[in-house]
C-alpha positions in Angstrom: -18.3 20.1 28.2 -14.9 20.5 28.1 -14.6 19.1 25.0 -17.2 20.5 23.1 -15.6 24.0 24.3 -12.5 22.8 23.0 -13.7 21.6 19.9 -15.4 25.3 19.5 -14.2 27.5 16.3 -13.7 30.6 17.3 -14.9 32.8 14.7 -12.8 36.5 13.9 -15.0 39.5 15.3 -16.7 41.3 12.1 -15.3 44.3 10.1 -16.3 48.0 11.8 -15.3 49.4 8.0 -17.6 47.1 5.6 -15.4 44.9 3.5 -12.0 46.1 4.2 -10.6 43.8 7.2 -9.5 45.8 10.9 -6.2 46.6 11.6 -4.2 44.4 14.1 -2.5 47.0 16.8 -1.2 43.9 19.0 1.9 44.7 17.6 1.9 48.3 16.9 5.1 48.8 19.4 7.1 46.9 17.1 5.8 48.8 13.9 6.2 51.9 15.6 9.4 52.8 13.9 8.9 52.0 10.8 5.5 53.9 10.7 7.2 57.3 11.7 10.1 56.9 9.3 7.8 55.8 5.9 5.5 59.0 7.3 8.2 61.5 7.1 9.3 60.1 3.3 5.3 60.1 2.3 5.2 64.1 4.0 8.1 65.1 1.7 7.5 63.3 -1.4 3.8 63.8 -1.7 3.7 67.4 -2.8 7.0 66.9 -5.2 4.8 63.9 -6.7 1.8 65.9 -6.9 4.1 69.5 -8.6 6.4 67.5 -11.1 3.3 65.4 -12.5 1.4 68.2 -12.9 4.0 69.8 -14.9 4.3 66.7 -17.1 0.7 66.4 -17.4 0.3 70.1 -18.8 2.9 70.4 -20.6 1.5 66.4 -22.9 -2.0 67.6 -23.0 -1.7 71.3 -23.4 1.1 71.5 -26.5 -0.1 69.6 -29.8 3.5 68.6 -31.2 3.7 66.5 -27.2 0.3 64.9 -28.2 2.1 61.6 -29.4 0.4 58.3 -28.2 3.6 57.4 -26.3 3.6 60.6 -24.9 -0.4 60.7 -24.0 0.0 57.0 -22.3 2.9 59.1 -20.4 0.8 61.5 -19.5 -2.1 59.1 -17.8 0.8 57.7 -16.2 1.1 61.5 -14.7 -2.4 61.4 -14.0 -2.2 58.5 -11.8 1.1 59.7 -10.0 -1.0 63.6 -9.2 -3.8 61.2 -7.7 -1.0 58.8 -6.0 -0.1 62.5 -4.2 -3.1 63.4 -3.6 -4.5 60.9 -2.3 -3.2 57.4 -1.6 0.0 59.1 0.2 -2.1 61.3 2.7 -4.0 58.4 3.1 -0.9 56.3 3.9 0.1 59.3 6.2 -2.5 59.3 8.5 -3.0 56.1 8.3 0.1 54.7 9.8 0.6 58.3 12.6 -2.8 57.2 13.8 -1.9 54.3 14.4 1.2 55.5 16.5 -1.0 57.9 18.1 -4.4 56.2 19.0 -3.9 52.6 18.4 -7.2 53.3 15.8 -7.6 54.3 12.2 -11.3 56.0 11.3 -13.4 53.8 8.5 -13.5 56.9 6.3 -9.2 56.8 6.0 -9.5 53.2 5.4 -11.6 53.7 2.6 -9.8 56.7 1.3 -6.5 54.8 1.4 -8.4 51.6 -0.2 -10.2 53.2 -3.1 -7.3 55.7 -4.1 -4.8 52.9 -4.1 -6.5 50.0 -5.8 -7.2 52.7 -8.8 -3.8 54.4 -9.1 -2.0 51.2 -9.1 -4.1 49.6 -11.3 -4.1 52.7 -13.8 0.1 53.2 -13.6 0.2 49.0 -14.4 -2.5 48.9 -17.1 -0.9 52.3 -18.3 2.5 51.6 -18.4 1.5 47.3 -20.4 0.1 49.8 -22.9 3.6 51.8 -23.1 5.3 49.1 -23.6 2.8 47.6 -26.4 2.8 50.4 -28.4 6.7 49.9 -28.4 6.6 46.6 -29.7 4.1 47.6 -32.7 5.9 50.8 -33.1 8.8 48.6 -33.8 7.2 45.8 -35.3 4.8 47.5 -37.6 6.7 50.5 -38.2 4.7 51.8 -41.6 1.5 50.0 -40.3 1.6 52.1 -37.0 -1.1 54.3 -37.1 -3.3 51.5 -37.9 -3.2 50.2 -34.6 -2.2 53.4 -32.6 -3.4 57.2 -32.6 -4.1 60.1 -30.4 -8.0 59.6 -30.8 -7.2 55.8 -30.1 -5.2 56.6 -27.3 -7.4 58.4 -25.5 -9.9 56.1 -25.6 -7.8 52.8 -24.5 -6.5 55.5 -21.3 -10.6 56.6 -20.7 -11.1 52.6 -20.7 -8.3 51.7 -18.6 -9.5 54.3 -16.0 -12.7 53.1 -15.8 -12.1 49.5 -15.6 -9.6 49.9 -12.4 -12.9 52.2 -10.9 -15.1 49.5 -11.7 -13.0 46.8 -10.5 -12.6 48.6 -7.2 -15.9 49.1 -6.8 -17.2 45.9 -6.9 -14.7 45.1 -4.2 -17.9 46.8 -1.5 -20.8 44.0 -3.3 -19.7 41.4 -0.6 -17.7 39.2 -2.5 -14.5 41.6 -2.1 -11.8 38.7 -1.7 -12.7 37.9 -5.5 -12.6 41.4 -7.0 -9.8 41.9 -5.1 -7.9 39.1 -6.0 -8.8 39.7 -9.9 -7.6 42.6 -9.8 -4.1 42.0 -8.6 -4.3 38.7 -11.0 -4.5 41.5 -13.8 -1.3 43.8 -12.3 0.5 40.4 -12.5 -0.9 40.1 -16.0 0.4 43.2 -16.7 3.7 42.7 -15.8 4.2 39.1 -18.0 2.4 41.6 -20.9 5.3 44.4 -20.3 7.8 41.5 -20.1 7.1 39.7 -22.8 6.6 42.7 -25.2 9.9 44.7 -24.1 11.6 41.0 -24.9 9.7 41.0 -28.3 11.1 44.5 -28.5 14.6 43.1 -28.0 14.4 40.6 -30.9 12.7 43.1 -33.6 15.4 46.0 -33.1 18.4 43.2 -33.8 16.9 42.1 -36.6 16.2 45.6 -37.8 19.4 46.1 -37.0 20.9 43.4 -39.5 18.9 44.7 -41.9 19.8 48.4 -41.8 23.1 47.7 -42.2 22.7 44.9 -45.1 20.8 48.0 -47.3 22.4 51.1 -46.0 19.8 53.1 -46.6 20.0 56.6 -44.9 16.7 57.7 -44.2 15.8 54.5 -42.9 18.7 54.3 -40.6 17.7 57.9 -38.8 14.3 57.0 -39.1 14.9 54.0 -37.2 17.5 55.2 -35.4 14.9 57.6 -33.4 12.4 54.7 -32.8 14.8 52.5 -31.0 15.9 56.0 -29.4 12.4 56.6 -28.0 12.1 53.1 -27.5 14.8 53.3 -25.3 14.1 55.8 -23.1 10.6 54.8 -22.6 12.0 51.4 -21.4 14.0 52.9 -18.9 10.5 54.7 -17.9 9.0 51.2 -17.2 11.7 49.0 -16.0 12.1 51.5 -13.0 8.6 51.7 -12.3 8.8 47.6 -12.2 11.7 47.8 -10.3 9.7 49.9 -7.6 6.7 48.7 -7.5 7.1 44.6 -8.3 7.9 43.6 -4.8 4.7 45.3 -3.0 2.8 43.5 -5.6 4.3 40.2 -4.8 3.9 41.0 -1.1 0.0 41.9 -1.6 -0.2 37.8 -3.6 1.6 36.4 -1.1 -0.9 38.1 2.0 -4.5 37.8 0.1 -4.3 35.4 -2.7 -2.4 33.4 -1.1 -3.6 33.7 2.4 0.1 33.2 3.7 0.7 35.4 6.9 3.8 38.2 6.8 5.5 38.0 9.7 5.8 42.1 10.2 3.9 44.3 8.2 7.0 46.4 8.5 7.3 44.6 4.4 3.9 46.2 3.5 5.0 49.7 5.1 8.2 49.8 3.1 6.5 48.3 -0.3 4.2 50.3 -0.5 6.7 53.7 0.2 8.9 52.5 -2.7 6.1 52.3 -4.7 5.1 55.9 -4.0 8.4 57.1 -4.0 8.2 55.9 -8.3 5.5 58.9 -8.3 8.3 61.2 -7.7 11.1 59.3 -10.1 8.9 59.5 -13.1 8.7 62.8 -13.6 12.6 62.8 -13.5 13.0 60.6 -16.0 11.3 62.1 -18.5 12.7 65.5 -18.1 16.0 63.8 -18.2 15.3 61.3 -21.3 12.4 63.5 -23.0 14.6 66.7 -24.7 10.9 67.7 -25.4 8.9 67.2 -22.6 11.7 69.3 -20.6 11.8 72.0 -23.1 7.9 71.8 -22.6 8.7 72.3 -19.1 11.4 75.2 -19.1 8.8 77.1 -21.6 6.3 76.5 -18.6 8.3 77.5 -15.5 9.6 80.9 -17.9 5.8 81.7 -18.3 5.7 81.8 -14.6 8.2 83.9 -14.1 7.2 86.1 -16.2 4.0 86.9 -14.8 5.1 87.1 -11.5 
């Protein structure tokens, strides 16, 4: 009988919140300080992300001159960052503080945090991939650029990106959540690879164009290409910083959920998630720094607000 008991496999208790795995509170005392610090950071940055990205989105979508394909994609990224500040960060804050205080997290908090996180991260990764590809097409096709990208087409791409990520997130509830969650994460990783390939291609195309311009000495062509190069470099900064902030969490998530490898401390999650959320505040700053038209548009909005007051 003792041998039979020792060979019996103990199944984990069923989750109390649908497909979401129950948090482990056994070692919460070790995470107490990190939970508190990262919660405070998100409390400070959440309203900043909402306000700053709201200005970016309003300026881009209400100003006809700013509704270029590349700016519309940046506007889509700003909408995603607004949702991060409105839903993802408050969900994270509530999650960590309740974990510290009560050793339990209500199901609705876990659902809000999980769903909003997967939607926002998916939209951001795919949008930045679209931004990288748009810049590659701009420097590669040049005169045929409008055949691939236009404001109307980009709006359709944006709707498709939001729809796809909402669908993949909701499919996690159909009973095979690991499969759909894995597909979602692999798709994010694929977006990173595509963006990297697009930016490498941009570097090679720009080098070739530089040689052609220097040999022909066409002034109008030189001015046009100089503008494209400047815009491409500015957007590459946004894309590069975004992936710098978000890649640590992506690899931690893939390592833990797809490769099924245990993480020694969940503090890695806390810091990688917080680092990803901080990017929602840095994107508007970079856009204002690198895009003069967006910066001027925000200054105009500020003047309107001051005059109304």
